[in-house]
C-alpha positions as CSV (number, residue, x, y, z in Angstrom):
1,M,-80.9,74.7,-46.1
2,S,-80.9,75.2,-49.8
3,G,-80.4,72.0,-51.7
4,E,-81.0,69.8,-48.7
5,P,-82.6,66.5,-49.6
6,R,-86.3,66.5,-48.7
7,Y,-86.1,63.3,-46.7
8,L,-83.5,64.8,-44.4
9,R,-85.8,67.7,-43.7
10,V,-88.7,65.4,-42.9
11,E,-86.5,63.1,-40.8
12,R,-85.2,66.1,-38.8
13,D,-88.7,67.5,-38.2
14,L,-90.2,64.1,-37.2
15,A,-87.3,63.5,-34.7
16,S,-87.8,67.0,-33.2
17,C,-91.6,66.3,-32.8
18,I,-90.8,63.0,-31.1
19,R,-88.3,64.5,-28.7
20,A,-90.7,67.3,-27.9
21,G,-93.3,64.8,-26.9
22,K,-95.8,65.3,-29.8
23,W,-95.9,61.5,-30.0
24,G,-95.0,59.6,-26.9
25,P,-93.4,56.1,-26.5
26,G,-95.6,53.5,-28.0
27,E,-97.8,56.0,-29.9
28,F,-98.3,55.6,-33.6
29,L,-97.3,58.2,-36.1
30,P,-99.8,59.5,-38.7
31,S,-100.1,57.3,-41.8
32,E,-97.8,57.6,-44.8
33,T,-100.6,59.5,-46.7
34,E,-101.0,62.0,-43.8
35,L,-97.3,62.6,-43.6
36,Q,-97.1,63.1,-47.4
37,K,-99.8,65.8,-47.1
38,R,-98.2,67.3,-44.0
39,Y,-94.8,67.7,-45.7
40,R,-95.9,67.9,-49.3
41,V,-93.5,65.2,-50.4
42,S,-93.7,61.8,-52.1
43,R,-94.3,58.5,-50.4
44,T,-90.7,57.5,-51.2
45,T,-89.4,60.6,-49.3
46,V,-91.6,59.8,-46.3
47,R,-90.4,56.1,-46.3
48,R,-86.7,57.1,-46.5
49,A,-87.1,59.5,-43.6
50,V,-89.0,57.0,-41.5
51,Q,-86.5,54.2,-42.2
52,N,-83.6,56.4,-41.0
53,L,-85.5,57.0,-37.7
54,V,-86.1,53.3,-37.4
55,S,-82.4,52.7,-37.9
56,S,-81.5,55.2,-35.2
57,G,-83.9,53.5,-32.8
58,L,-86.5,56.3,-32.5
59,L,-89.3,54.4,-34.4
60,V,-90.4,50.8,-34.8
61,I,-92.4,49.5,-37.8
62,E,-95.2,47.0,-36.9
63,R,-96.3,45.3,-40.1
64,G,-100.0,45.7,-40.6
65,N,-100.3,48.3,-37.8
66,G,-98.1,51.2,-38.7
67,T,-95.1,53.0,-37.3
68,R,-94.8,53.8,-33.6
69,V,-92.4,55.6,-31.3
70,S,-90.0,53.2,-29.6
71,S,-90.7,52.3,-26.0
72,P,-87.8,51.7,-23.5
73,E,-88.8,48.0,-23.5
74,S,-88.9,47.7,-27.3
75,S,-86.8,44.8,-28.6
76,G,-86.9,45.9,-32.2
77,A,-85.1,49.2,-32.1
78,G,-82.9,49.6,-35.1
79,V,-79.2,50.4,-35.5
80,Q,-77.6,53.1,-37.5
81,V,-76.4,51.4,-40.7
82,F,-74.0,53.0,-43.2
83,S,-76.0,53.7,-46.4
84,F,-74.4,54.7,-49.7
85,V,-77.7,56.4,-50.7
86,S,-77.8,58.7,-47.7
87,A,-74.1,59.3,-47.5
88,I,-73.9,60.3,-51.2
89,A,-76.9,62.7,-50.9
90,E,-75.5,64.3,-47.7
91,Q,-72.3,65.1,-49.6
92,G,-74.2,67.0,-52.3
93,M,-74.0,64.3,-55.0
94,T,-76.9,62.5,-56.7
95,P,-77.1,58.8,-55.8
96,G,-78.1,56.3,-58.4
97,L,-78.3,52.7,-59.4
98,R,-77.4,50.9,-62.6
99,G,-77.1,47.4,-63.9
100,A,-79.2,45.9,-61.1
101,V,-79.9,42.2,-61.5
102,A,-81.6,39.6,-59.4
103,D,-81.8,35.8,-59.7
104,V,-82.7,32.8,-57.5
105,T,-80.1,30.2,-56.7
106,T,-79.8,27.2,-54.4
107,S,-77.1,27.1,-51.7
108,E,-75.0,24.0,-51.0
109,G,-77.3,23.3,-48.0
110,G,-80.4,23.3,-50.3
111,V,-81.7,26.7,-49.3
112,R,-83.2,28.8,-52.1
113,M,-81.4,32.2,-52.1
114,I,-82.1,35.5,-53.9
115,H,-78.9,37.0,-55.3
116,L,-78.9,40.7,-55.9
117,Q,-76.1,42.6,-57.7
118,R,-76.3,46.4,-57.7
119,V,-74.0,49.1,-58.9
120,H,-74.2,52.3,-56.9
121,T,-73.3,55.6,-58.6
122,A,-72.6,59.2,-57.5
123,D,-73.4,61.8,-60.1
124,E,-73.7,58.9,-62.6
125,E,-70.2,57.6,-61.9
126,P,-70.0,54.0,-60.6
127,I,-68.5,53.9,-57.1
128,S,-69.4,50.4,-55.7
129,V,-70.7,47.0,-56.6
130,S,-72.8,45.2,-54.0
131,D,-73.7,41.5,-54.0
132,S,-76.4,40.5,-51.5
133,W,-77.8,37.1,-50.7
134,L,-81.3,36.8,-49.1
135,D,-83.2,33.7,-48.0
136,A,-86.0,33.4,-50.6
137,G,-88.4,32.1,-48.0
138,Q,-88.3,35.4,-46.2
139,F,-89.4,37.3,-49.3
140,A,-92.0,34.9,-50.7
141,G,-94.3,36.8,-53.0
142,V,-92.0,39.8,-53.3
143,P,-91.2,40.5,-57.0
144,L,-87.5,40.4,-57.6
145,D,-87.5,43.8,-59.4
146,V,-88.9,45.4,-56.2
147,L,-85.7,44.3,-54.4
148,S,-83.2,44.8,-57.2
149,Q,-84.5,48.3,-58.1
150,A,-85.0,49.6,-54.6
151,A,-83.2,52.9,-54.0
152,S,-82.5,51.7,-50.5
153,L,-82.6,48.0,-49.8
154,Y,-83.1,48.4,-46.1
155,E,-86.1,50.7,-46.5
156,T,-87.6,47.9,-48.6
157,F,-86.9,45.4,-45.9
158,A,-88.6,47.6,-43.4
159,S,-91.7,48.0,-45.5
160,F,-92.0,44.2,-45.2
161,G,-91.6,44.3,-41.4
162,M,-87.9,43.5,-41.3
163,S,-86.2,46.5,-39.8
164,I,-82.4,46.0,-39.5
165,T,-81.4,45.7,-35.8
166,E,-77.8,44.4,-36.1
167,V,-75.1,44.7,-38.7
168,I,-71.7,43.1,-38.7
169,D,-69.2,44.6,-41.2
170,H,-65.7,43.3,-41.9
171,Y,-63.4,45.6,-43.8
172,G,-60.6,44.5,-46.0
173,I,-58.8,45.0,-49.3
174,A,-59.5,43.3,-52.6
175,T,-58.4,43.6,-56.3
176,A,-60.9,44.0,-59.1
177,D,-61.4,40.9,-61.2
178,E,-62.6,41.2,-64.8
179,E,-66.3,41.2,-63.9
180,H,-66.0,43.9,-61.2
181,A,-63.5,46.0,-63.2
182,D,-66.0,46.1,-66.1
183,L,-68.9,47.1,-63.8
184,L,-66.8,49.9,-62.1
185,G,-65.0,51.0,-65.2
186,V,-61.5,50.4,-63.7
187,G,-58.6,48.3,-64.6
188,V,-58.3,44.6,-63.7
189,G,-56.2,44.4,-60.5
190,Q,-57.4,47.9,-59.2
191,V,-57.3,47.9,-55.4
192,L,-60.8,48.2,-53.9
193,L,-62.2,48.5,-50.4
194,Q,-64.1,45.3,-49.5
195,I,-66.9,45.2,-47.0
196,D,-68.3,41.8,-46.0
197,R,-71.7,42.3,-44.2
198,I,-74.2,40.3,-42.2
199,A,-77.5,42.1,-41.5
200,K,-80.1,40.9,-39.0
201,S,-83.6,41.7,-38.1
202,R,-83.7,40.9,-34.4
203,D,-82.0,37.5,-34.3
204,Q,-82.8,36.5,-37.9
205,V,-80.2,36.9,-40.6
206,V,-81.8,38.9,-43.5
207,E,-78.8,39.5,-45.7
208,T,-75.3,38.4,-46.2
209,G,-73.4,40.5,-48.7
210,R,-70.1,41.9,-50.1
211,I,-69.5,45.5,-51.2
212,L,-66.5,46.5,-53.3
213,V,-65.8,50.2,-53.3
214,C,-63.6,52.2,-55.7
215,T,-62.0,54.5,-53.1
216,E,-60.3,56.7,-55.8
217,R,-63.8,58.1,-56.5
218,Y,-65.5,57.8,-53.1
219,R,-64.3,57.2,-49.6
220,P,-67.0,56.1,-47.1
221,T,-66.9,58.2,-43.9
222,I,-68.2,56.7,-40.7
223,I,-68.6,59.0,-37.7
224,T,-69.3,57.6,-34.2
225,R,-70.7,59.9,-31.5
226,S,-71.3,59.1,-27.9
């Protein structure tokens, strides 16, 4: 389809090959470099397509080994996670990121935490502010800018062997304080959609976060199919 994001084309073709039996359960996919050559796309495009298939449970990333097709007994199959990046692109808009910052803090329990704040945009207009807290020990040696500037945070997690397998989202309503009003370009007191999230890789909590969405500019749509 004209204008279709390349990663969606790669994702669809890989899924078709898997379902047709080109790669069976437990078999490893070609390397990223081989997939880049096969589809004539960038490494970022390949990684986004693969991560979407990890999230849907078709693939499993084994750090140091590669990416393989899920087996029935696999315990690391992912879950479908709502992603602003994918959702915005699928609606024909250009996703973006601005004002990303990262710092390290210490929790009341003495745990060193990485705090990420990211402003997501659609066609260069801010639509949401996300604050994420990560256990610094799980990301030892990972530069903060790799996390803060990642187009998709969960793709970055997967590249370090932490595919998201469970997400708990709580939805509510909030009003914009001065800081978030400034980041979103709205008035103080503007009503926003609030999403409180816990994301896990298997039984390990990888991220706790809060997302504030300006629904006057963008309304997340979640479709569940049986």
